[in-house]
C-alpha positions as CSV (number, residue, x, y, z in Angstrom):
1,M,13.6,3.4,-35.9
2,R,11.2,6.0,-37.1
3,R,11.0,7.8,-33.7
4,E,14.8,7.9,-33.5
5,A,15.1,9.2,-37.0
6,V,12.6,12.0,-36.3
7,D,14.5,13.0,-33.2
8,E,17.9,13.0,-34.9
9,I,16.7,15.0,-37.9
10,S,14.9,17.5,-35.6
11,R,18.1,18.0,-33.6
12,T,20.2,18.4,-36.7
13,M,18.1,20.6,-38.9
14,T,17.8,23.6,-36.5
15,D,19.5,26.4,-38.4
16,P,16.9,28.4,-40.4
17,V,19.4,29.8,-42.9
18,R,21.0,26.4,-43.6
19,V,17.6,24.6,-43.9
20,C,16.2,27.3,-46.2
21,R,19.3,27.2,-48.3
22,A,19.2,23.4,-48.6
23,L,15.6,23.6,-49.6
24,C,16.4,26.4,-52.2
25,I,13.8,28.7,-50.7
26,D,16.1,31.4,-49.6
27,A,15.9,33.5,-52.8
28,G,14.6,36.9,-51.8
29,A,14.6,36.0,-48.1
30,K,15.0,38.7,-45.5
31,R,17.1,38.1,-42.5
32,Q,15.6,38.7,-39.1
33,A,17.2,38.4,-35.7
34,S,16.1,34.8,-35.1
35,G,16.0,33.4,-38.7
36,L,14.6,34.3,-42.1
37,I,11.4,35.7,-43.7
38,I,10.8,33.7,-46.9
39,R,8.2,33.4,-49.6
40,C,5.7,30.9,-48.3
41,P,6.1,27.4,-49.9
42,V,2.3,26.8,-49.5
43,H,0.8,29.7,-51.4
44,D,1.9,32.1,-54.2
45,D,3.7,34.8,-52.3
46,A,4.7,38.1,-53.9
47,Q,6.4,39.3,-50.8
48,P,8.1,37.2,-48.2
49,S,5.6,36.5,-45.4
50,C,6.7,33.2,-43.9
51,S,9.0,33.3,-40.8
52,V,11.4,30.4,-40.3
53,T,13.0,30.4,-36.9
54,R,14.3,28.2,-34.1
55,G,11.7,27.7,-31.5
56,P,12.1,27.7,-27.7
57,D,12.6,23.9,-27.7
58,G,15.5,24.3,-30.2
59,T,13.7,22.8,-33.2
60,L,12.9,24.6,-36.4
61,R,9.5,26.2,-36.9
62,A,7.8,28.1,-39.7
63,K,4.8,30.4,-39.7
64,C,3.2,32.3,-42.6
65,F,1.6,35.5,-41.7
66,G,-0.1,35.7,-45.1
67,C,-2.0,32.4,-45.2
68,G,-1.7,31.2,-41.6
69,W,0.2,28.0,-42.4
70,A,2.5,26.8,-39.7
71,G,4.7,23.8,-39.3
72,N,8.0,22.2,-38.2
73,V,10.9,21.1,-40.3
74,F,9.1,18.0,-41.7
75,Q,6.1,20.0,-42.7
76,L,8.4,22.6,-44.4
77,V,10.2,19.9,-46.3
78,A,6.8,18.3,-47.3
79,A,5.4,21.7,-48.5
80,V,8.5,22.4,-50.6
81,Y,8.5,18.9,-52.2
82,S,4.6,18.8,-52.5
83,L,4.4,15.8,-50.2
84,D,1.7,15.0,-47.6
85,T,3.2,14.5,-44.2
86,T,0.6,11.8,-43.4
87,R,0.7,9.8,-46.5
88,D,4.3,10.4,-47.6
89,F,6.0,10.6,-44.2
90,P,8.7,7.9,-44.9
91,E,9.7,9.9,-48.0
92,V,9.6,13.2,-46.0
93,L,12.0,11.6,-43.5
94,L,14.3,10.4,-46.3
95,V,14.5,13.8,-48.0
96,A,15.0,15.6,-44.7
97,A,17.8,13.2,-43.7
98,K,19.6,13.8,-47.1
99,L,19.2,17.6,-46.8
100,G,20.5,17.5,-43.2
101,G,23.6,15.6,-44.4
102,L,22.6,12.5,-42.4
103,H,23.7,10.1,-45.2
104,Q,23.9,7.0,-43.0
105,L,20.5,7.6,-41.6
106,A,19.1,8.2,-45.1
107,E,20.6,4.9,-46.2
108,E,19.0,3.1,-43.3
109,L,15.6,4.8,-44.1
110,R,16.0,3.7,-47.7
111,G,16.5,0.1,-46.5
112,G,20.1,-0.4,-47.6
113,G,21.9,0.3,-44.4
114,T,22.4,-1.6,-41.2
115,R,19.2,-1.8,-39.2
116,A,18.8,-2.1,-35.5
117,P,18.9,-5.7,-34.2
118,E,15.5,-7.3,-33.9
119,R,14.2,-7.4,-30.3
120,P,13.4,-10.9,-29.0
121,V,9.7,-11.6,-28.6
122,P,8.9,-12.1,-25.0
123,P,7.6,-15.5,-24.1
124,E,3.9,-16.2,-23.7
125,P,2.9,-16.0,-20.0
126,T,2.3,-19.5,-18.5
127,R,-1.3,-20.3,-17.8
128,E,-2.2,-21.4,-14.3
129,E,-4.4,-24.4,-14.1
130,P,-7.8,-23.6,-12.6
131,R,-7.9,-24.4,-8.9
132,E,-10.5,-26.7,-7.5
133,Y,-12.1,-25.3,-4.3
134,P,-13.8,-27.5,-1.8
């Protein structure tokens, strides 16, 4: 479920302007041809120095030219909400799904929605009896 959620959110949250607006980090942003230059969510930025664009693979990417921080949409969400992508990844996924308008997915991630059916456990392999050789 988690891998599918990551893929769906990555495919949905690709517009730098919409994502920055949803995260409320577009104040004072400067438009550029491929996205926005915003104030970095990681360090105290007086002037916008963080570029948020769509990468060659179509997913969102961010790069701060002030502090060197770089990340994808999940790392951007985590930075804005002061979350750790390793420790708090389920919460990062939930917040990203809500911000992306993926309400059914958010409900599934929260645990209240319909989950994928359980896969049957494959049977144990049958053991062969040891052969007696003459």
